[in-house]
Structures are given as structure tokens and as C-alpha cells.
N, CA, C and O atoms as CSV, one atom per row, in Angstrom:
chain,resi,resn,atom,element,x,y,z
A,1,MET,N,N,20.221,14.293,-16.930
A,1,MET,CA,C,20.365,14.411,-15.329
A,1,MET,C,C,19.939,13.211,-15.078
A,1,MET,O,O,18.950,12.777,-15.668
A,2,ALA,N,N,20.641,12.445,-14.123
A,2,ALA,CA,C,20.151,11.056,-13.565
A,2,ALA,C,C,19.181,11.648,-12.120
A,2,ALA,O,O,19.694,12.468,-11.358
A,3,VAL,N,N,18.088,11.241,-11.939
A,3,VAL,CA,C,17.521,11.276,-10.661
A,3,VAL,C,C,16.915,9.727,-10.193
A,3,VAL,O,O,16.577,8.756,-10.870
A,4,ASN,N,N,16.943,9.962,-8.753
A,4,ASN,CA,C,15.921,8.717,-8.232
A,4,ASN,C,C,14.655,9.023,-8.435
A,4,ASN,O,O,14.188,10.122,-8.136
A,5,PRO,N,N,13.957,8.030,-8.987
A,5,PRO,CA,C,12.285,8.388,-9.523
A,5,PRO,C,C,11.774,9.340,-8.232
A,5,PRO,O,O,11.628,10.562,-8.235
A,6,LEU,N,N,11.560,8.441,-7.184
A,6,LEU,CA,C,10.831,9.178,-5.830
A,6,LEU,C,C,11.738,9.223,-4.579
A,6,LEU,O,O,12.622,8.440,-4.230
A,7,HIS,N,N,11.302,10.292,-4.030
A,7,HIS,CA,C,12.327,10.606,-2.738
A,7,HIS,C,C,11.330,9.766,-1.554
A,7,HIS,O,O,11.686,8.806,-0.871
A,8,HIS,N,N,10.225,10.326,-1.551
A,8,HIS,CA,C,9.207,9.586,-0.721
A,8,HIS,C,C,7.743,10.041,-0.923
A,8,HIS,O,O,7.507,11.021,-1.629
A,9,LEU,N,N,6.921,9.462,-0.416
A,9,LEU,CA,C,5.294,9.591,-0.826
A,9,LEU,C,C,4.791,9.737,0.866
A,9,LEU,O,O,5.183,9.069,1.823
A,10,GLU,N,N,3.906,10.726,0.839
A,10,GLU,CA,C,3.139,10.986,1.917
A,10,GLU,C,C,1.660,10.710,1.775
A,10,GLU,O,O,1.054,11.132,0.789
A,11,LEU,N,N,1.137,10.108,2.601
A,11,LEU,CA,C,-0.439,9.707,2.638
A,11,LEU,C,C,-1.057,10.381,3.820
A,11,LEU,O,O,-0.562,10.151,4.924
A,12,TYR,N,N,-1.964,11.094,3.730
A,12,TYR,CA,C,-2.755,11.373,5.048
A,12,TYR,C,C,-3.931,10.455,5.114
A,12,TYR,O,O,-4.554,10.069,4.124
A,13,VAL,N,N,-4.235,10.074,6.585
A,13,VAL,CA,C,-4.835,9.002,6.740
A,13,VAL,C,C,-6.044,9.492,7.811
A,13,VAL,O,O,-5.856,10.360,8.663
A,14,SER,N,N,-7.169,8.862,7.635
A,14,SER,CA,C,-8.223,9.251,8.804
A,14,SER,C,C,-8.096,8.656,10.086
A,14,SER,O,O,-8.705,9.119,11.050
A,15,ARG,N,N,-7.278,7.566,10.183
A,15,ARG,CA,C,-7.325,7.037,11.480
A,15,ARG,C,C,-5.721,6.389,11.409
A,15,ARG,O,O,-5.555,5.404,10.689
A,16,LEU,N,N,-4.738,6.866,12.045
A,16,LEU,CA,C,-3.632,6.876,12.346
A,16,LEU,C,C,-3.334,5.281,12.795
A,16,LEU,O,O,-2.565,4.545,12.176
A,17,ASP,N,N,-3.998,4.941,13.842
A,17,ASP,CA,C,-3.961,3.848,14.520
A,17,ASP,C,C,-4.348,2.439,13.429
A,17,ASP,O,O,-3.641,1.431,13.414
A,18,LYS,N,N,-5.340,2.576,12.733
A,18,LYS,CA,C,-5.481,1.699,11.741
A,18,LYS,C,C,-4.819,1.390,10.526
A,18,LYS,O,O,-4.740,0.287,9.987
A,19,SER,N,N,-4.291,2.615,10.101
A,19,SER,CA,C,-3.260,2.641,8.763
A,19,SER,C,C,-1.981,2.279,9.332
A,19,SER,O,O,-1.200,1.772,8.527
A,20,GLU,N,N,-1.518,2.433,10.677
A,20,GLU,CA,C,-0.504,2.167,11.092
A,20,GLU,C,C,-0.290,0.500,11.165
A,20,GLU,O,O,0.757,-0.007,10.762
A,21,THR,N,N,-1.384,-0.295,11.719
A,21,THR,CA,C,-1.756,-1.450,11.514
A,21,THR,C,C,-1.526,-2.181,10.321
A,21,THR,O,O,-0.907,-3.228,10.131
A,22,TYR,N,N,-2.277,-1.266,9.390
A,22,TYR,CA,C,-2.022,-1.943,7.950
A,22,TYR,C,C,-0.797,-1.671,7.264
A,22,TYR,O,O,-0.269,-2.655,6.746
A,23,TRP,N,N,-0.240,-0.609,7.142
A,23,TRP,CA,C,1.292,-0.370,6.741
A,23,TRP,C,C,2.399,-0.939,7.330
A,23,TRP,O,O,3.418,-1.302,6.743
A,24,GLY,N,N,2.085,-1.029,8.928
A,24,GLY,CA,C,3.245,-1.381,9.399
A,24,GLY,C,C,3.264,-3.081,9.469
A,24,GLY,O,O,4.189,-3.731,9.956
A,25,TRP,N,N,2.274,-3.536,8.990
A,25,TRP,CA,C,2.632,-5.103,8.605
A,25,TRP,C,C,3.348,-5.142,7.366
A,25,TRP,O,O,4.478,-5.568,7.126
A,26,LEU,N,N,2.383,-4.555,6.534
A,26,LEU,CA,C,2.786,-4.893,5.004
A,26,LEU,C,C,4.012,-4.444,4.473
A,26,LEU,O,O,4.703,-5.214,3.805
A,27,LEU,N,N,4.469,-2.903,4.768
A,27,LEU,CA,C,5.502,-2.561,4.245
A,27,LEU,C,C,6.879,-3.343,4.831
A,27,LEU,O,O,7.775,-3.536,4.009
A,28,PRO,N,N,7.047,-3.717,5.965
A,28,PRO,CA,C,8.057,-4.661,6.291
A,28,PRO,C,C,8.236,-5.959,5.422
A,28,PRO,O,O,9.361,-6.358,5.121
A,29,GLU,N,N,7.085,-6.607,5.030
A,29,GLU,CA,C,7.082,-7.631,4.159
A,29,GLU,C,C,7.586,-7.108,2.794
A,29,GLU,O,O,7.734,-8.010,1.971
A,30,LEU,N,N,7.878,-5.888,2.369
A,30,LEU,CA,C,7.743,-5.592,1.283
A,30,LEU,C,C,9.548,-5.243,1.101
A,30,LEU,O,O,10.161,-4.808,0.126
A,31,GLY,N,N,9.961,-5.583,2.272
A,31,GLY,CA,C,11.327,-4.821,2.470
A,31,GLY,C,C,11.564,-3.584,3.104
A,31,GLY,O,O,12.766,-3.349,3.220
A,32,PHE,N,N,10.872,-2.783,3.516
A,32,PHE,CA,C,10.715,-1.496,4.102
A,32,PHE,C,C,11.070,-1.663,5.760
A,32,PHE,O,O,10.550,-2.525,6.469
A,33,THR,N,N,11.878,-0.845,6.144
A,33,THR,CA,C,12.129,-0.715,7.725
A,33,THR,C,C,11.594,0.378,8.124
A,33,THR,O,O,11.467,1.344,7.372
A,34,PRO,N,N,11.153,0.373,9.537
A,34,PRO,CA,C,10.845,1.494,10.335
A,34,PRO,C,C,11.577,2.826,10.093
A,34,PRO,O,O,12.764,2.506,10.152
A,35,PHE,N,N,11.523,3.871,9.902
A,35,PHE,CA,C,11.971,5.030,9.721
A,35,PHE,C,C,11.786,6.208,10.702
A,35,PHE,O,O,12.673,6.581,11.469
A,36,GLN,N,N,10.683,6.705,10.621
A,36,GLN,CA,C,10.010,8.036,11.695
A,36,GLN,C,C,9.033,7.586,12.520
A,36,GLN,O,O,8.214,6.764,12.108
A,37,HIS,N,N,9.003,7.999,13.610
A,37,HIS,CA,C,7.638,7.736,14.503
A,37,HIS,C,C,7.432,9.111,15.296
A,37,HIS,O,O,8.365,9.607,15.928
A,38,TRP,N,N,6.412,9.590,15.246
A,38,TRP,CA,C,5.929,10.851,15.974
A,38,TRP,C,C,4.546,10.746,16.274
A,38,TRP,O,O,3.823,9.807,15.939
A,39,GLU,N,N,4.189,11.810,16.959
A,39,GLU,CA,C,2.799,11.784,17.404
A,39,GLU,C,C,1.626,11.428,16.364
A,39,GLU,O,O,0.653,10.688,16.510
A,40,LYS,N,N,2.026,12.174,15.301
A,40,LYS,CA,C,0.691,12.474,14.331
A,40,LYS,C,C,1.087,11.451,12.827
A,40,LYS,O,O,0.457,11.380,11.772
A,41,GLY,N,N,2.294,10.785,13.220
A,41,GLY,CA,C,2.669,10.000,11.973
A,41,GLY,C,C,4.073,8.942,12.119
A,41,GLY,O,O,4.818,8.803,13.089
A,42,ARG,N,N,4.111,8.305,10.838
A,42,ARG,CA,C,4.864,7.186,11.003
A,42,ARG,C,C,5.503,7.046,9.698
A,42,ARG,O,O,4.740,7.342,8.778
A,43,SER,N,N,6.728,6.668,9.323
A,43,SER,CA,C,7.278,6.232,8.341
A,43,SER,C,C,8.172,5.070,8.133
A,43,SER,O,O,8.797,4.666,9.114
A,44,TRP,N,N,8.340,4.404,6.854
A,44,TRP,CA,C,9.037,3.178,6.691
A,44,TRP,C,C,10.229,3.705,5.504
A,44,TRP,O,O,10.012,4.640,4.734
A,45,ARG,N,N,11.165,3.122,5.524
A,45,ARG,CA,C,12.249,3.247,4.483
A,45,ARG,C,C,12.448,2.196,3.815
A,45,ARG,O,O,12.302,1.103,4.362
A,46,HIS,N,N,12.868,2.310,2.331
A,46,HIS,CA,C,13.207,1.210,1.414
A,46,HIS,C,C,14.161,1.896,0.494
A,46,HIS,O,O,13.844,2.537,-0.509
A,47,GLY,N,N,15.473,1.671,0.989
A,47,GLY,CA,C,16.813,2.347,0.095
A,47,GLY,C,C,16.714,3.817,0.447
A,47,GLY,O,O,16.681,4.241,1.603
A,48,ASP,N,N,16.669,4.571,-0.666
A,48,ASP,CA,C,16.429,5.914,-0.504
A,48,ASP,C,C,15.296,6.533,-0.490
A,48,ASP,O,O,15.187,7.759,-0.492
A,49,PHE,N,N,14.102,5.500,-0.469
A,49,PHE,CA,C,12.785,6.058,-0.721
A,49,PHE,C,C,11.868,5.721,0.591
A,49,PHE,O,O,11.789,4.569,1.017
A,50,TYR,N,N,11.225,6.749,1.160
A,50,TYR,CA,C,10.245,6.268,2.279
A,50,TYR,C,C,8.907,6.590,2.273
A,50,TYR,O,O,8.532,7.539,1.585
A,51,LEU,N,N,8.131,5.955,2.926
A,51,LEU,CA,C,6.593,6.060,2.774
A,51,LEU,C,C,6.221,6.810,4.137
A,51,LEU,O,O,6.671,6.392,5.204
A,52,VAL,N,N,5.513,7.758,4.081
A,52,VAL,CA,C,5.077,8.425,5.324
A,52,VAL,C,C,3.377,8.460,5.471
A,52,VAL,O,O,2.737,8.887,4.510
A,53,ILE,N,N,2.745,8.057,6.548
A,53,ILE,CA,C,1.564,8.282,6.819
A,53,ILE,C,C,1.344,9.045,8.025
A,53,ILE,O,O,1.870,8.796,9.110
A,54,VAL,N,N,0.239,10.337,7.689
A,54,VAL,CA,C,0.222,11.307,8.815
A,54,VAL,C,C,-1.352,11.381,8.876
A,54,VAL,O,O,-2.136,11.325,7.929
A,55,GLN,N,N,-1.634,11.524,10.267
A,55,GLN,CA,C,-2.983,11.864,10.805
A,55,GLN,C,C,-3.645,12.896,10.089
A,55,GLN,O,O,-3.076,13.975,10.257
A,56,THR,N,N,-4.719,12.960,9.294
A,56,THR,CA,C,-5.351,13.968,8.869
A,56,THR,C,C,-5.878,14.716,9.995
A,56,THR,O,O,-6.249,14.044,10.957
A,57,GLU,N,N,-6.000,16.194,10.071
A,57,GLU,CA,C,-6.486,17.056,10.840
A,57,GLU,C,C,-8.073,16.775,10.803
A,57,GLU,O,O,-8.689,16.480,9.779
A,58,GLU,N,N,-8.577,16.900,11.957
A,58,GLU,CA,C,-10.084,16.948,11.988
A,58,GLU,C,C,-10.858,17.775,11.231
A,58,GLU,O,O,-11.966,17.397,10.850
A,59,ARG,N,N,-10.397,18.926,10.942
A,59,ARG,CA,C,-11.126,19.937,9.828
A,59,ARG,C,C,-11.026,19.654,8.505
A,59,ARG,O,O,-11.717,20.157,7.618
A,60,PHE,N,N,-9.918,18.616,8.334
A,60,PHE,CA,C,-10.117,18.310,6.827
A,60,PHE,C,C,-10.634,16.745,6.483
A,60,PHE,O,O,-10.329,16.071,5.499
A,61,GLN,N,N,-11.299,16.469,7.334
A,61,GLN,CA,C,-11.857,14.948,7.270
A,61,GLN,C,C,-13.037,14.850,7.104
A,61,GLN,O,O,-13.519,13.776,7.465
A,62,ASP,N,N,-14.103,16.015,6.436
A,62,ASP,CA,C,-15.324,15.996,5.927
A,62,ASP,C,C,-15.716,15.396,4.741
A,62,ASP,O,O,-16.857,14.975,4.552
A,63,VAL,N,N,-14.650,15.331,3.789
A,63,VAL,CA,C,-14.557,14.593,2.513
A,63,VAL,C,C,-13.691,13.611,2.698
A,63,VAL,O,O,-12.533,13.814,3.064
A,64,SER,N,N,-14.247,12.308,2.429
A,64,SER,CA,C,-13.195,11.159,2.432
A,64,SER,C,C,-12.486,10.965,0.854
A,64,SER,O,O,-12.771,11.503,-0.216
A,65,TYR,N,N,-11.552,10.061,1.179
A,65,TYR,CA,C,-10.780,9.599,0.018
A,65,TYR,C,C,-11.473,9.050,-0.850
A,65,TYR,O,O,-12.395,8.379,-0.385
A,66,HIS,N,N,-11.358,9.082,-2.348
A,66,HIS,CA,C,-11.811,7.819,-2.893
A,66,HIS,C,C,-11.027,7.844,-4.215
A,66,HIS,O,O,-11.000,8.872,-4.892
A,67,ARG,N,N,-10.369,6.690,-4.600
A,67,ARG,CA,C,-9.654,6.652,-5.820
A,67,ARG,C,C,-10.073,7.034,-6.904
A,67,ARG,O,O,-9.252,7.393,-7.748
A,68,CYS,N,N,-11.327,7.062,-7.161
A,68,CYS,CA,C,-11.937,7.106,-8.584
A,68,CYS,C,C,-11.972,8.876,-8.713
A,68,CYS,O,O,-12.253,9.303,-9.833
A,69,ARG,N,N,-11.751,9.702,-7.826
A,69,ARG,CA,C,-11.818,11.236,-7.868
A,69,ARG,C,C,-10.500,11.363,-8.192
A,69,ARG,O,O,-9.659,10.476,-8.055
A,70,THR,N,N,-10.267,12.726,-8.727
A,70,THR,CA,C,-9.102,13.245,-9.236
A,70,THR,C,C,-7.911,12.929,-8.061
A,70,THR,O,O,-8.133,13.049,-6.857
A,71,GLY,N,N,-6.901,12.600,-8.505
A,71,GLY,CA,C,-5.828,12.335,-7.375
A,71,GLY,C,C,-5.240,10.990,-7.540
A,71,GLY,O,O,-5.192,10.311,-8.565
A,72,LEU,N,N,-4.813,10.730,-6.392
A,72,LEU,CA,C,-3.923,9.399,-6.482
A,72,LEU,C,C,-5.044,8.069,-6.686
A,72,LEU,O,O,-6.084,8.074,-6.027
A,73,ASN,N,N,-4.729,6.908,-7.680
A,73,ASN,CA,C,-5.620,6.208,-7.771
A,73,ASN,C,C,-4.774,4.905,-6.786
A,73,ASN,O,O,-5.363,4.530,-5.773
A,74,HIS,N,N,-3.901,4.493,-7.008
A,74,HIS,CA,C,-3.235,3.313,-6.359
A,74,HIS,C,C,-1.844,3.371,-6.299
A,74,HIS,O,O,-1.253,4.108,-7.088
A,75,LEU,N,N,-1.171,2.637,-5.402
A,75,LEU,CA,C,0.080,2.205,-5.181
A,75,LEU,C,C,0.675,0.864,-5.514
A,75,LEU,O,O,0.246,-0.193,-5.051
A,76,ALA,N,N,1.411,0.940,-6.117
A,76,ALA,CA,C,1.918,-0.629,-6.840
A,76,ALA,C,C,3.298,-0.972,-6.449
A,76,ALA,O,O,4.128,-0.159,-6.856
A,77,PHE,N,N,3.746,-1.929,-5.788
A,77,PHE,CA,C,4.686,-2.264,-5.495
A,77,PHE,C,C,5.190,-3.492,-6.352
A,77,PHE,O,O,4.372,-4.041,-7.090
A,78,ARG,N,N,6.457,-3.944,-6.298
A,78,ARG,CA,C,6.970,-5.279,-6.801
A,78,ARG,C,C,7.392,-6.230,-5.894
A,78,ARG,O,O,8.064,-5.880,-4.924
A,79,VAL,N,N,7.078,-7.431,-6.082
A,79,VAL,CA,C,8.030,-8.728,-5.433
A,79,VAL,C,C,8.470,-9.418,-6.354
A,79,VAL,O,O,8.048,-9.255,-7.499
A,80,PRO,N,N,9.324,-10.253,-6.085
A,80,PRO,CA,C,9.771,-11.234,-7.316
A,80,PRO,C,C,9.333,-12.300,-7.866
A,80,PRO,O,O,9.531,-12.521,-9.060
A,81,LYS,N,N,8.496,-13.339,-6.875
A,81,LYS,CA,C,7.769,-13.938,-7.611
A,81,LYS,C,C,6.321,-14.371,-7.387
A,81,LYS,O,O,5.634,-13.905,-6.479
A,82,ARG,N,N,5.970,-15.122,-8.103
A,82,ARG,CA,C,4.259,-15.653,-8.169
A,82,ARG,C,C,3.931,-15.683,-6.502
A,82,ARG,O,O,3.180,-14.956,-5.852
A,83,ALA,N,N,4.757,-16.767,-6.088
A,83,ALA,CA,C,4.802,-17.241,-4.707
A,83,ALA,C,C,4.630,-16.186,-3.555
A,83,ALA,O,O,3.942,-16.246,-2.536
A,84,ASP,N,N,5.584,-15.059,-4.096
A,84,ASP,CA,C,5.368,-14.077,-3.011
A,84,ASP,C,C,3.802,-13.362,-2.961
A,84,ASP,O,O,3.239,-13.008,-1.925
A,85,VAL,N,N,3.348,-13.266,-4.107
A,85,VAL,CA,C,1.748,-12.874,-4.189
A,85,VAL,C,C,1.046,-13.463,-3.481
A,85,VAL,O,O,0.335,-12.922,-2.635
A,86,ASP,N,N,1.136,-15.195,-3.775
A,86,ASP,CA,C,0.241,-15.815,-3.338
A,86,ASP,C,C,0.273,-15.992,-1.622
A,86,ASP,O,O,-0.753,-16.266,-0.999
A,87,TRP,N,N,1.608,-15.792,-0.959
A,87,TRP,CA,C,1.951,-15.895,0.238
A,87,TRP,C,C,1.065,-14.399,0.933
A,87,TRP,O,O,0.127,-14.493,1.725
A,88,LEU,N,N,1.497,-13.395,0.535
A,88,LEU,CA,C,0.733,-12.195,0.757
A,88,LEU,C,C,-0.908,-12.133,0.689
A,88,LEU,O,O,-1.660,-11.615,1.514
A,89,THR,N,N,-1.209,-12.735,-0.393
A,89,THR,CA,C,-2.895,-12.917,-0.511
A,89,THR,C,C,-3.077,-13.733,0.710
A,89,THR,O,O,-4.164,-13.441,1.207
A,90,GLN,N,N,-2.573,-14.465,1.266
A,90,GLN,CA,C,-3.143,-15.592,2.102
A,90,GLN,C,C,-2.811,-14.645,3.509
A,90,GLN,O,O,-3.748,-14.557,4.302
A,91,GLU,N,N,-1.638,-13.993,3.832
A,91,GLU,CA,C,-1.694,-13.100,5.017
A,91,GLU,C,C,-2.704,-11.986,4.897
A,91,GLU,O,O,-3.220,-11.749,5.989
A,92,VAL,N,N,-3.123,-11.273,3.973
A,92,VAL,CA,C,-4.102,-10.213,3.921
A,92,VAL,C,C,-5.636,-10.687,4.548
A,92,VAL,O,O,-6.370,-10.243,5.431
A,93,LYS,N,N,-5.698,-11.815,3.607
A,93,LYS,CA,C,-7.008,-12.639,3.967
A,93,LYS,C,C,-7.173,-12.971,5.479
A,93,LYS,O,O,-8.237,-12.846,6.085
A,94,LYS,N,N,-5.851,-13.464,6.092
A,94,LYS,CA,C,-5.798,-14.052,7.529
A,94,LYS,C,C,-5.987,-12.815,8.380
A,94,LYS,O,O,-6.673,-12.868,9.401
A,95,ARG,N,N,-5.364,-11.647,7.961
A,95,ARG,CA,C,-5.907,-10.164,8.500
A,95,ARG,C,C,-7.068,-9.793,8.631
A,95,ARG,O,O,-7.454,-9.155,9.610
A,96,GLY,N,N,-7.841,-10.158,7.605
A,96,GLY,CA,C,-9.181,-9.472,7.391
A,96,GLY,C,C,-9.198,-8.534,6.755
A,96,GLY,O,O,-10.135,-7.754,6.933
A,97,MET,N,N,-8.146,-8.214,5.727
A,97,MET,CA,C,-7.798,-7.259,4.849
A,97,MET,C,C,-8.612,-7.505,3.489
A,97,MET,O,O,-8.774,-8.683,3.172
A,98,PRO,N,N,-9.075,-6.630,2.754
A,98,PRO,CA,C,-9.686,-7.119,1.583
A,98,PRO,C,C,-8.898,-7.297,0.254
A,98,PRO,O,O,-8.020,-6.544,-0.166
A,99,VAL,N,N,-9.369,-8.424,-0.332
A,99,VAL,CA,C,-8.805,-8.882,-1.656
A,99,VAL,C,C,-9.586,-8.299,-2.678
A,99,VAL,O,O,-10.671,-8.830,-2.919
A,100,LEU,N,N,-9.252,-7.344,-3.299
A,100,LEU,CA,C,-10.176,-6.818,-4.213
A,100,LEU,C,C,-10.044,-7.507,-5.719
A,100,LEU,O,O,-9.015,-8.088,-6.062
A,101,TYR,N,N,-11.230,-7.371,-6.595
A,101,TYR,CA,C,-11.382,-8.288,-7.833
A,101,TYR,C,C,-10.889,-9.872,-7.467
A,101,TYR,O,O,-10.143,-10.560,-8.163
A,102,GLU,N,N,-11.482,-10.234,-6.245
A,102,GLU,CA,C,-11.467,-11.665,-6.003
A,102,GLU,C,C,-11.685,-12.626,-7.127
A,102,GLU,O,O,-10.987,-13.624,-7.305
A,103,ASP,N,N,-12.656,-12.281,-7.847
A,103,ASP,CA,C,-13.203,-13.019,-8.814
A,103,ASP,C,C,-12.394,-13.489,-9.948
A,103,ASP,O,O,-12.618,-14.476,-10.649
A,104,ARG,N,N,-11.283,-12.531,-10.048
A,104,ARG,CA,C,-10.295,-12.488,-11.253
A,104,ARG,C,C,-8.747,-12.577,-10.736
A,104,ARG,O,O,-7.751,-12.462,-11.451
A,105,HIS,N,N,-8.778,-12.803,-9.368
A,105,HIS,CA,C,-7.296,-12.986,-8.706
A,105,HIS,C,C,-6.560,-14.143,-9.083
A,105,HIS,O,O,-7.184,-15.200,-9.175
A,106,PRO,N,N,-5.418,-14.126,-9.303
A,106,PRO,CA,C,-4.411,-13.108,-9.600
A,106,PRO,C,C,-4.329,-12.356,-10.571
A,106,PRO,O,O,-3.520,-11.428,-10.580
A,107,PHE,N,N,-5.133,-12.602,-11.559
A,107,PHE,CA,C,-5.115,-12.022,-12.927
A,107,PHE,C,C,-5.916,-10.976,-13.515
A,107,PHE,O,O,-6.175,-10.840,-14.711
A,108,ALA,N,N,-6.338,-10.138,-12.399
A,108,ALA,CA,C,-7.363,-9.026,-12.217
A,108,ALA,C,C,-6.639,-7.898,-13.390
A,108,ALA,O,O,-7.398,-7.303,-14.155
A,109,GLY,N,N,-5.366,-7.700,-13.450
A,109,GLY,CA,C,-4.627,-6.772,-14.260
A,109,GLY,C,C,-4.494,-7.492,-15.934
A,109,GLY,O,O,-4.031,-6.796,-16.837
A,110,GLY,N,N,-4.852,-8.619,-16.142
A,110,GLY,CA,C,-4.637,-9.286,-17.173
A,110,GLY,C,C,-3.756,-10.425,-17.013
A,110,GLY,O,O,-2.975,-10.560,-16.072
A,111,PRO,N,N,-3.985,-11.608,-18.402
A,111,PRO,CA,C,-3.437,-12.437,-18.369
A,111,PRO,C,C,-2.135,-12.546,-18.175
A,111,PRO,O,O,-1.682,-13.558,-17.641
A,112,ASP,N,N,-1.357,-11.550,-18.568
A,112,ASP,CA,C,0.394,-11.804,-18.247
A,112,ASP,C,C,0.704,-10.735,-17.063
A,112,ASP,O,O,1.779,-10.134,-17.049
A,113,HIS,N,N,-0.235,-10.540,-16.126
A,113,HIS,CA,C,-0.043,-9.587,-14.695
A,113,HIS,C,C,-0.528,-10.238,-13.522
A,113,HIS,O,O,-1.739,-10.202,-13.300
A,114,TYR,N,N,0.325,-10.892,-12.656
A,114,TYR,CA,C,-0.018,-11.698,-11.487
A,114,TYR,C,C,0.281,-10.587,-10.349
A,114,TYR,O,O,1.323,-10.032,-10.001
A,115,ALA,N,N,-1.094,-10.490,-9.902
A,115,ALA,CA,C,-0.976,-9.438,-8.588
A,115,ALA,C,C,-1.962,-9.666,-7.806
A,115,ALA,O,O,-3.028,-10.148,-8.189
A,116,LEU,N,N,-1.621,-9.242,-6.283
A,116,LEU,CA,C,-2.730,-9.073,-5.611
A,116,LEU,C,C,-3.112,-7.387,-5.570
A,116,LEU,O,O,-2.337,-6.431,-5.530
A,117,TYR,N,N,-4.470,-7.409,-5.594
A,117,TYR,CA,C,-4.913,-5.771,-5.336
A,117,TYR,C,C,-5.576,-6.069,-4.001
A,117,TYR,O,O,-6.188,-7.119,-3.810
A,118,THR,N,N,-5.421,-4.995,-2.963
A,118,THR,CA,C,-6.123,-4.890,-1.494
A,118,THR,C,C,-6.017,-3.461,-1.652
A,118,THR,O,O,-5.585,-2.831,-2.618
A,119,GLU,N,N,-6.582,-2.955,-0.310
A,119,GLU,CA,C,-6.882,-1.712,0.198
A,119,GLU,C,C,-6.618,-1.320,1.661
A,119,GLU,O,O,-6.892,-2.049,2.615
A,120,ASP,N,N,-6.031,-0.037,1.752
A,120,ASP,CA,C,-5.607,0.205,2.861
A,120,ASP,C,C,-7.070,0.610,3.767
A,120,ASP,O,O,-8.153,0.538,3.185
A,121,PRO,N,N,-7.007,0.987,5.061
A,121,PRO,CA,C,-8.282,1.413,5.808
A,121,PRO,C,C,-8.965,2.660,5.055
A,121,PRO,O,O,-10.176,2.840,5.177
A,122,ASP,N,N,-8.288,3.394,4.387
A,122,ASP,CA,C,-8.747,4.381,3.735
A,122,ASP,C,C,-9.253,4.240,2.251
A,122,ASP,O,O,-9.714,5.158,1.573
A,123,ARG,N,N,-9.121,3.208,1.948
A,123,ARG,CA,C,-9.510,2.406,0.667
A,123,ARG,C,C,-8.743,2.722,-0.528
A,123,ARG,O,O,-9.081,2.587,-1.704
A,124,ILE,N,N,-7.403,3.267,0.077
A,124,ILE,CA,C,-6.467,3.313,-1.089
A,124,ILE,C,C,-5.980,2.129,-1.650
A,124,ILE,O,O,-5.510,1.288,-0.884
A,125,LYS,N,N,-6.009,1.931,-2.764
A,125,LYS,CA,C,-5.915,0.495,-3.406
A,125,LYS,C,C,-4.315,0.523,-3.408
A,125,LYS,O,O,-3.597,1.501,-3.617
A,126,VAL,N,N,-3.911,-0.870,-3.106
A,126,VAL,CA,C,-2.442,-1.205,-3.092
A,126,VAL,C,C,-2.437,-2.509,-4.175
A,126,VAL,O,O,-3.201,-3.473,-4.230
A,127,GLU,N,N,-1.642,-2.267,-4.747
A,127,GLU,CA,C,-1.281,-3.604,-6.022
A,127,GLU,C,C,0.192,-3.997,-5.392
A,127,GLU,O,O,0.954,-3.252,-4.776
A,128,ILE,N,N,0.353,-5.277,-5.703
A,128,ILE,CA,C,1.337,-6.163,-5.365
A,128,ILE,C,C,1.925,-7.041,-6.371
A,128,ILE,O,O,1.833,-8.257,-6.202
A,129,ALA,N,N,2.491,-6.594,-7.351
A,129,ALA,CA,C,2.633,-7.468,-8.643
A,129,ALA,C,C,3.976,-8.370,-8.630
A,129,ALA,O,O,4.944,-8.069,-7.931
A,130,ALA,N,N,3.948,-9.230,-9.267
A,130,ALA,CA,C,4.973,-10.201,-9.178
A,130,ALA,C,C,5.981,-10.002,-10.531
A,130,ALA,O,O,5.427,-10.124,-11.623
A,131,GLU,N,N,7.149,-9.762,-10.517
A,131,GLU,CA,C,7.981,-9.538,-11.772
A,131,GLU,C,C,8.190,-10.839,-12.592
A,131,GLU,O,O,8.253,-10.788,-13.820
A,132,GLU,N,N,8.284,-11.864,-11.990
A,132,GLU,CA,C,8.063,-13.178,-12.638
A,132,GLU,C,C,7.054,-13.376,-13.630
A,132,GLU,O,O,5.878,-13.343,-13.267
A,133,ALA,N,N,7.392,-13.613,-15.042
A,133,ALA,CA,C,6.172,-13.533,-15.662
A,133,ALA,C,C,5.088,-14.843,-15.462
A,133,ALA,O,O,3.981,-14.816,-16.000
């Protein structure tokens, strides 16, 4: 059976406004286009796949997300070239977003893995790796 690996991914976020600023800038840079927009959520599409952010209900915000707990650790995206990683790194810094593992950047994933590691407002780690070796 041939399947498309992922249909969509839905992230619940603590502050929709802050997450929309982060993802609303980053995803279009990665080739996504705005898809859906409603009071408590947003989505962006890339081909047949889409990523959704939804405002977490107040009653579920008592325990915050942490990528080292059971569940999602990070999201990884690909870009064609190392120059794309370099450009995105500068843009992330200009926007005051964190660059993780800055002391080992861009080889924090190893000597053959050229990538930017950052995190969204809820501290979900985002990796952007160059396909080019």
C-alpha cells in the first residue's frame, strides 16, 4: 500500500498570538502557504500535508510542554542548501528567537549534519537541516 507519510500535524499552543507570529513567519519561508484561519487556530499547507496550531484550553494549561517528557521531541524540516540554513539562522536571530546549541551550530547534529535548531514559544524544538552535505 502506498501512503503519503503524514496528512497533518496538530500542535496545541499556550498562546496562539505568539505561536502564530513564530510559525506564521517560519512556515512560509519553508514553502508552506496559509491554509485555514479560525478563532482558536491556524494552519499552513505544503503539498498534501498541513501543520495546525490550536489554542490550548485554559483548563489544560496547568502542565506545560517539555520536549524531554514522553511525547513529541521535535519537528525537523529540510531545506536544499547550507546557505538556506545560514539565512534562516540570521533571520531567527533578528527576530529574537533562540538558536539552540549555538556553541556547536551548525554542526550540533554531528559533523555531517548541517542544521539550525531553534524552538517555538512553547519550547517545541524545530530543526531545519540542509539536504546538501
